[in-house]
Backbone as a chain_set.jsonl record, in Angstrom:
{"seq": "MAFGNAGQDSGDMMSEINVTPLVDVMLVLLVVFIITAPLLASQSLKINLPKTESVAKDDKLQKVSLAIDAKGEVTYESARLNDDGLAKMLKSRAVDPGFQLQIQADEAVNYGRVAQVMAIAQKSGVAKLSFLTITSK", "coords": {"N": [[-20.925, -76.84, -8.311], [-19.762, -74.566, -8.86], [-18.925, -72.58, -7.242], [-16.744, -73.508, -5.94], [-14.019, -72.775, -6.092], [-13.9, -70.349, -4.827], [-12.738, -69.641, -2.354], [-10.072, -69.935, -2.779], [-6.991, -68.573, -3.953], [-6.577, -67.449, -7.144], [-4.299, -66.609, -8.388], [-4.181, -64.679, -10.315], [-3.286, -61.383, -11.434], [-4.331, -58.217, -10.234], [-6.017, -56.168, -12.383], [-6.977, -53.588, -12.377], [-6.667, -50.023, -12.112], [-5.925, -47.913, -9.449], [-7.405, -44.933, -9.161], [-7.791, -42.905, -7.353], [-5.612, -41.542, -5.899], [-4.508, -40.213, -8.106], [-6.579, -38.506, -8.919], [-6.709, -36.867, -6.666], [-4.223, -35.523, -6.788], [-4.518, -34.172, -9.212], [-6.66, -32.446, -8.61], [-5.47, -30.803, -6.681], [-3.476, -29.574, -8.238], [-5.143, -28.193, -10.02], [-6.383, -26.334, -8.322], [-4.129, -24.836, -7.56], [-3.396, -23.71, -10.044], [-5.681, -22.188, -10.567], [-5.523, -20.28, -8.569], [-3.053, -19.001, -9.102], [-3.234, -18.085, -11.742], [-4.574, -15.504, -12.198], [-2.589, -13.814, -11.188], [-0.462, -14.125, -12.919], [-1.483, -13.253, -15.33], [-1.572, -10.422, -15.491], [1.101, -9.767, -15.703], [1.783, -10.73, -18.118], [1.063, -9.045, -20.132], [2.291, -7.128, -22.748], [3.458, -4.057, -22.682], [4.497, -1.005, -23.925], [5.677, 1.558, -22.292], [5.45, 5.141, -22.355], [8.296, 7.324, -22.579], [9.459, 9.887, -20.512], [10.809, 13.066, -19.549], [12.204, 14.109, -16.411], [10.091, 15.841, -14.147], [10.124, 19.3, -13.768], [10.836, 21.318, -10.887], [8.226, 23.111, -9.341], [8.323, 26.366, -9.011], [6.447, 28.207, -8.525], [4.827, 27.588, -6.471], [3.509, 28.38, -3.314], [5.151, 27.921, -0.605], [4.763, 26.765, 2.655], [6.259, 26.266, 5.665], [5.958, 24.053, 8.319], [6.616, 23.151, 11.589], [6.947, 20.322, 13.727], [7.691, 19.562, 16.922], [9.539, 17.337, 19.179], [7.881, 17.052, 21.35], [5.405, 17.308, 20.281], [4.385, 19.778, 19.738], [3.274, 22.422, 17.648], [4.868, 24.589, 15.392], [4.845, 27.586, 13.614], [6.432, 29.795, 11.586], [8.157, 30.621, 13.716], [6.278, 30.873, 15.772], [4.277, 29.441, 18.213], [1.518, 27.291, 17.764], [-1.777, 26.293, 18.62], [-4.13, 23.607, 18.012], [-6.547, 24.751, 17.08], [-5.73, 27.33, 16.298], [-3.949, 26.605, 14.288], [-5.707, 25.424, 12.445], [-7.257, 27.669, 11.7], [-5.282, 29.318, 10.536], [-4.458, 27.7, 8.385], [-6.844, 27.502, 6.918], [-7.158, 30.109, 6.014], [-4.929, 30.376, 4.372], [-5.072, 28.244, 2.583], [-6.761, 28.86, 0.535], [-5.49, 29.867, -1.669], [-4.532, 28.522, -4.766], [-1.908, 27.774, -5.267], [-0.778, 27.039, -2.909], [1.257, 25.219, -0.704], [1.795, 22.962, 1.872], [4.449, 22.253, 3.947], [5.656, 19.862, 6.044], [7.718, 19.536, 8.813], [8.647, 17.15, 10.779], [9.749, 16.099, 13.943], [11.978, 13.404, 14.58], [11.392, 11.921, 16.837], [8.752, 12.395, 17.425], [5.41, 11.363, 18.087], [3.635, 9.258, 15.883], [0.882, 9.471, 15.797], [0.384, 12.119, 16.444], [1.394, 13.468, 14.219], [-0.401, 12.501, 12.333], [-2.728, 13.71, 13.286], [-2.185, 16.42, 12.756], [-2.051, 16.279, 9.985], [-4.725, 15.609, 9.449], [-6.018, 17.912, 10.344], [-5.018, 19.716, 8.47], [-6.132, 18.645, 6.141], [-8.889, 18.962, 6.634], [-8.949, 21.688, 6.613], [-8.658, 22.349, 4.002], [-6.298, 22.035, 2.61], [-4.567, 21.125, -0.222], [-2.127, 20.32, -1.202], [0.513, 18.65, 0.202], [3.522, 18.053, 1.875], [6.433, 16.295, 3.159], [9.358, 17.149, 4.864], [12.595, 15.916, 4.937], [15.852, 14.778, 6.004], [18.272, 13.917, 3.766], [20.414, 11.161, 3.416], [23.836, 10.679, 2.518]], "CA": [[-19.638, -76.589, -7.789], [-19.251, -73.371, -9.495], [-18.321, -71.737, -6.209], [-15.738, -74.301, -5.252], [-12.73, -72.091, -6.087], [-14.089, -69.0, -4.306], [-11.851, -69.398, -1.229], [-8.684, -70.09, -3.197], [-6.442, -67.488, -4.768], [-6.331, -67.992, -8.476], [-2.979, -66.205, -8.829], [-4.264, -63.62, -11.329], [-2.978, -60.029, -10.974], [-5.454, -57.288, -10.317], [-5.743, -55.35, -13.561], [-7.606, -52.276, -12.249], [-5.79, -48.955, -11.61], [-6.53, -47.09, -8.406], [-7.312, -43.559, -9.662], [-8.038, -41.941, -6.281], [-4.478, -40.614, -5.709], [-4.358, -39.403, -9.302], [-7.604, -37.464, -8.863], [-6.303, -35.926, -5.623], [-3.122, -34.703, -7.307], [-5.056, -33.3, -10.255], [-7.448, -31.395, -7.968], [-4.53, -29.862, -6.066], [-2.898, -28.788, -9.33], [-6.182, -27.31, -10.523], [-6.524, -25.237, -7.363], [-2.929, -24.005, -7.669], [-3.477, -22.932, -11.274], [-6.759, -21.213, -10.432], [-5.051, -19.196, -7.705], [-1.924, -18.272, -9.683], [-3.514, -17.57, -13.085], [-4.777, -14.051, -12.23], [-1.335, -13.127, -10.908], [0.389, -14.207, -14.096], [-2.113, -12.602, -16.474], [-1.222, -9.009, -15.569], [2.495, -9.65, -16.084], [1.984, -11.221, -19.474], [0.763, -7.992, -21.089], [3.464, -6.414, -23.232], [3.1, -2.653, -22.849], [5.626, -0.096, -24.031], [5.301, 2.807, -21.649], [6.154, 6.293, -22.919], [9.407, 7.84, -21.797], [9.382, 11.323, -20.307], [11.87, 13.642, -18.744], [11.737, 14.382, -15.06], [9.301, 17.052, -14.013], [10.853, 20.378, -13.1], [10.21, 21.807, -9.666], [7.33, 24.237, -9.546], [8.708, 27.458, -8.114], [5.295, 29.084, -8.328], [4.111, 27.176, -5.27], [3.711, 29.159, -2.11], [5.473, 26.876, 0.363], [4.705, 27.143, 4.061], [6.902, 25.227, 6.461], [5.356, 23.865, 9.635], [7.483, 22.235, 12.345], [6.378, 19.611, 14.888], [8.844, 19.142, 17.736], [9.445, 16.016, 19.807], [6.75, 17.064, 22.302], [4.161, 17.359, 19.524], [3.932, 21.162, 19.601], [3.359, 22.901, 16.275], [5.447, 25.924, 15.262], [4.758, 28.173, 12.282], [7.155, 31.062, 11.567], [8.625, 30.817, 15.095], [5.153, 31.09, 16.69], [3.597, 28.193, 18.585], [0.083, 27.281, 17.463], [-2.567, 25.146, 19.056], [-4.832, 23.01, 16.876], [-7.524, 25.703, 16.539], [-4.978, 28.365, 15.59], [-3.429, 25.98, 13.079], [-6.82, 25.269, 11.506], [-7.606, 29.004, 11.186], [-4.207, 29.767, 9.659], [-4.479, 26.905, 7.162], [-8.038, 27.855, 6.137], [-6.924, 31.385, 5.337], [-3.861, 30.223, 3.386], [-5.37, 27.176, 1.627], [-7.604, 29.376, -0.544], [-4.597, 30.041, -2.81], [-4.293, 27.215, -5.398], [-0.485, 27.469, -5.277], [-0.341, 26.835, -1.526], [1.751, 23.884, -0.357], [2.211, 22.857, 3.273], [5.583, 21.369, 4.169], [5.724, 19.493, 7.464], [8.989, 19.049, 9.33], [8.329, 16.477, 12.035], [10.891, 15.534, 14.649], [12.068, 11.951, 14.496], [10.865, 11.309, 18.056], [7.345, 12.719, 17.624], [4.478, 10.252, 17.932], [2.971, 9.262, 14.577], [-0.498, 9.919, 15.991], [0.363, 13.591, 16.409], [1.565, 13.855, 12.817], [-1.674, 12.192, 11.678], [-3.676, 14.748, 13.69], [-1.865, 17.637, 11.999], [-2.47, 16.021, 8.607], [-6.191, 15.672, 9.404], [-6.374, 19.331, 10.45], [-4.708, 20.311, 7.171], [-7.111, 18.165, 5.166], [-10.165, 19.62, 6.921], [-8.812, 23.114, 6.307], [-8.672, 22.513, 2.558], [-4.959, 21.953, 2.03], [-4.546, 20.106, -1.271], [-0.75, 19.876, -1.435], [1.176, 18.434, 1.484], [4.779, 17.313, 1.716], [7.243, 16.126, 4.356], [10.763, 17.439, 4.668], [13.496, 15.021, 5.656], [17.258, 14.933, 5.684], [18.715, 12.78, 2.964], [21.765, 10.714, 3.733], [24.675, 10.541, 1.312]], "C": [[-18.989, -75.408, -8.465], [-18.552, -72.485, -8.485], [-17.216, -72.45, -5.463], [-14.392, -73.612, -5.155], [-12.797, -70.702, -5.476], [-13.121, -68.696, -3.177], [-10.399, -69.471, -1.614], [-8.267, -68.906, -4.07], [-6.078, -68.062, -6.12], [-4.983, -67.568, -9.036], [-3.017, -65.15, -9.922], [-3.96, -62.261, -10.69], [-4.221, -59.163, -11.127], [-5.146, -56.29, -11.434], [-6.394, -53.966, -13.489], [-6.613, -51.277, -11.666], [-6.564, -48.163, -10.571], [-6.338, -45.621, -8.787], [-7.519, -42.513, -8.568], [-6.835, -41.033, -6.026], [-4.258, -39.706, -6.914], [-5.367, -38.254, -9.318], [-7.237, -36.425, -7.807], [-5.208, -34.986, -6.117], [-3.649, -33.723, -8.353], [-5.893, -32.168, -9.661], [-6.553, -30.358, -7.296], [-3.89, -28.98, -7.133], [-3.9, -27.793, -9.908], [-6.359, -26.105, -9.613], [-5.322, -24.292, -7.443], [-2.993, -23.139, -8.919], [-4.587, -21.883, -11.209], [-6.298, -20.021, -9.6], [-3.968, -18.367, -8.393], [-2.213, -17.664, -11.048], [-3.785, -16.068, -13.098], [-3.489, -13.268, -11.962], [-0.435, -13.094, -12.128], [-0.184, -13.435, -15.284], [-1.698, -11.142, -16.583], [0.224, -8.813, -15.997], [2.722, -10.063, -17.531], [1.679, -10.166, -20.522], [2.042, -7.261, -21.458], [3.058, -4.982, -23.543], [4.388, -1.85, -22.924], [5.193, 1.249, -23.47], [6.071, 3.965, -22.267], [7.262, 6.763, -21.989], [9.273, 9.351, -21.702], [10.591, 11.788, -19.514], [11.31, 13.935, -17.363], [11.047, 15.736, -15.009], [10.117, 18.089, -13.254], [10.097, 20.823, -11.867], [9.368, 23.035, -9.984], [7.68, 25.321, -8.535], [7.559, 28.413, -7.856], [4.525, 28.732, -7.064], [4.486, 28.064, -4.098], [3.898, 28.156, -0.966], [5.481, 27.441, 1.774], [5.26, 25.982, 4.86], [6.33, 25.227, 7.869], [6.199, 22.835, 10.369], [6.718, 21.615, 13.508], [7.558, 19.087, 15.678], [8.565, 17.804, 18.408], [8.291, 15.924, 20.799], [5.401, 17.096, 21.598], [3.618, 18.764, 19.344], [4.225, 21.66, 18.186], [3.885, 24.327, 16.266], [5.355, 26.359, 13.814], [5.377, 29.562, 12.346], [7.529, 31.5, 12.985], [7.511, 31.181, 16.078], [4.481, 29.754, 16.951], [2.103, 28.335, 18.328], [-0.571, 26.081, 18.117], [-3.357, 24.646, 17.85], [-5.847, 23.971, 16.255], [-6.829, 26.812, 15.753], [-4.4, 27.852, 14.287], [-4.52, 25.852, 12.027], [-7.204, 26.614, 10.894], [-6.553, 29.492, 10.197], [-4.247, 29.02, 8.331], [-5.692, 27.225, 6.293], [-7.816, 29.147, 5.377], [-5.892, 31.253, 4.226], [-4.226, 29.227, 2.29], [-6.252, 27.637, 0.48], [-6.78, 29.538, -1.819], [-4.311, 28.683, -3.443], [-2.82, 26.83, -5.436], [0.073, 27.207, -3.897], [0.102, 25.394, -1.314], [2.247, 23.916, 1.08], [3.337, 21.835, 3.375], [5.704, 21.112, 5.664], [7.112, 18.955, 7.765], [8.699, 18.455, 10.701], [9.594, 15.898, 12.643], [10.823, 14.013, 14.584], [11.407, 11.258, 15.692], [9.377, 11.581, 18.273], [6.487, 11.487, 17.339], [3.773, 10.365, 16.577], [1.533, 9.752, 14.693], [-0.609, 11.428, 15.924], [0.523, 14.092, 14.979], [0.264, 13.605, 12.051], [-2.736, 13.218, 12.045], [-3.439, 16.032, 12.903], [-2.277, 17.461, 10.537], [-3.99, 16.105, 8.466], [-6.668, 17.119, 9.5], [-6.131, 20.025, 9.111], [-5.737, 19.899, 6.129], [-8.457, 18.844, 5.379], [-10.128, 21.101, 6.576], [-8.738, 23.379, 4.818], [-7.307, 22.484, 1.908], [-4.945, 20.8, 1.027], [-3.157, 19.534, -1.485], [-0.017, 19.836, -0.107], [2.446, 17.633, 1.239], [5.492, 17.244, 3.055], [8.686, 16.407, 4.014], [11.585, 16.514, 5.537], [14.928, 15.359, 5.29], [17.676, 13.696, 4.909], [20.142, 12.435, 3.339], [22.531, 10.486, 2.438], [25.241, 9.169, 1.21]], "O": [[-17.767, -75.33, -8.592], [-17.666, -71.713, -8.852], [-16.802, -71.978, -4.404], [-13.668, -73.856, -4.19], [-11.837, -69.941, -5.595], [-12.706, -67.543, -3.055], [-9.548, -69.087, -0.811], [-9.065, -68.33, -4.809], [-5.351, -69.051, -6.212], [-4.552, -68.104, -10.057], [-1.96, -64.758, -10.417], [-4.331, -62.015, -9.542], [-5.039, -59.358, -12.026], [-4.102, -55.638, -11.408], [-6.356, -53.234, -14.478], [-5.801, -51.641, -10.815], [-7.717, -47.79, -10.788], [-5.215, -45.117, -8.74], [-7.423, -41.319, -8.855], [-7.026, -39.82, -5.942], [-3.863, -38.551, -6.755], [-5.018, -37.137, -9.701], [-7.432, -35.229, -8.026], [-5.272, -33.78, -5.881], [-3.253, -32.557, -8.363], [-5.843, -31.043, -10.159], [-6.848, -29.164, -7.338], [-3.776, -27.768, -6.949], [-3.532, -26.669, -10.247], [-6.473, -24.976, -10.091], [-5.491, -23.074, -7.398], [-2.676, -21.951, -8.86], [-4.428, -20.79, -11.753], [-6.649, -18.879, -9.899], [-3.971, -17.142, -8.273], [-1.471, -16.779, -11.473], [-3.247, -15.39, -13.973], [-3.331, -12.159, -12.472], [0.285, -12.117, -12.339], [0.57, -13.007, -16.158], [-1.487, -10.663, -17.697], [0.548, -7.79, -16.6], [3.77, -9.759, -18.099], [2.001, -10.361, -21.694], [2.79, -6.825, -20.582], [2.395, -4.721, -24.547], [5.269, -2.001, -22.078], [4.435, 1.985, -24.102], [7.224, 3.796, -22.665], [7.174, 6.618, -20.77], [9.003, 10.019, -22.7], [11.295, 10.992, -18.893], [10.095, 14.002, -17.172], [11.396, 16.655, -15.75], [10.724, 17.788, -12.226], [8.872, 20.721, -11.803], [9.753, 23.882, -10.79], [7.37, 25.203, -7.35], [7.687, 29.334, -7.05], [3.662, 29.495, -6.632], [5.645, 28.442, -3.928], [2.929, 27.616, -0.433], [6.118, 28.457, 2.052], [4.787, 24.851, 4.745], [6.233, 26.267, 8.52], [6.469, 21.761, 9.833], [5.942, 22.288, 14.186], [8.335, 18.27, 15.184], [7.498, 17.215, 18.233], [7.781, 14.834, 21.059], [4.364, 16.931, 22.24], [2.505, 18.934, 18.849], [5.271, 21.364, 17.607], [3.419, 25.175, 17.028], [5.729, 25.622, 12.901], [4.893, 30.42, 13.085], [7.243, 32.627, 13.389], [7.796, 31.753, 17.13], [4.155, 29.022, 16.017], [1.502, 29.365, 18.633], [0.001, 24.992, 18.166], [-3.251, 25.223, 16.768], [-5.994, 24.004, 15.034], [-7.281, 27.19, 14.672], [-4.363, 28.575, 13.292], [-4.289, 26.137, 10.852], [-7.45, 26.693, 9.69], [-6.893, 30.021, 9.139], [-4.091, 29.627, 7.272], [-5.589, 27.222, 5.067], [-8.235, 29.275, 4.227], [-5.982, 31.964, 3.225], [-3.735, 29.352, 1.168], [-6.474, 26.878, -0.463], [-7.301, 29.368, -2.921], [-3.888, 27.767, -2.739], [-2.509, 25.653, -5.621], [1.291, 27.158, -3.73], [-0.6, 24.459, -1.701], [3.026, 24.792, 1.458], [3.192, 20.693, 2.94], [5.84, 22.047, 6.453], [7.619, 18.059, 7.089], [8.524, 19.188, 11.674], [10.408, 15.286, 11.952], [9.743, 13.423, 14.538], [10.918, 10.134, 15.568], [8.793, 11.048, 19.217], [6.802, 10.68, 16.465], [3.363, 11.455, 16.178], [1.023, 10.388, 13.771], [-1.591, 11.959, 15.404], [-0.146, 15.043, 14.577], [-0.124, 14.415, 11.209], [-3.566, 13.567, 11.206], [-4.39, 16.66, 12.435], [-2.794, 18.394, 9.922], [-4.489, 16.62, 7.465], [-7.615, 17.508, 8.817], [-6.951, 20.831, 8.67], [-6.165, 20.723, 5.321], [-9.101, 19.259, 4.415], [-11.163, 21.699, 6.279], [-8.754, 24.538, 4.405], [-7.174, 22.878, 0.749], [-5.263, 19.66, 1.365], [-3.019, 18.385, -1.904], [0.069, 20.832, 0.611], [2.445, 16.658, 0.488], [5.207, 18.018, 3.969], [9.185, 15.952, 2.985], [11.309, 16.346, 6.725], [15.178, 16.138, 4.37], [17.458, 12.568, 5.35], [20.974, 13.318, 3.552], [21.955, 10.148, 1.404], [25.969, 8.87, 0.263]]}, "num_chains": 1, "name": "protein.A"}
């Protein structure tokens, strides 16, 4: 009759702890720390950067201003240029190491056209390129 009390509740409390939810929480925390640790490591470095004065403008640069109107047409020194003419002009001028191309693009011009002009300048050997804008006060 050792099994006689098997169907009856003995009234004892269950003394085991269910660790499954605890393991789930710990795994989530581990994943969060693994993801965020590389982001925090770069900010924890204490680096004292050197202080410098602002760089003076280089007046030795030979600045060439190029305008792109709203229609996408390129003008250099009041002369309209097609893409081939622009490439030839830039190749002849880009040989000078002090050459800088300044692009004035109309606000309404398509970005694709500006990117085309930039690609032509890059293929022609232009190393210094800048954009002129109007600054608001």
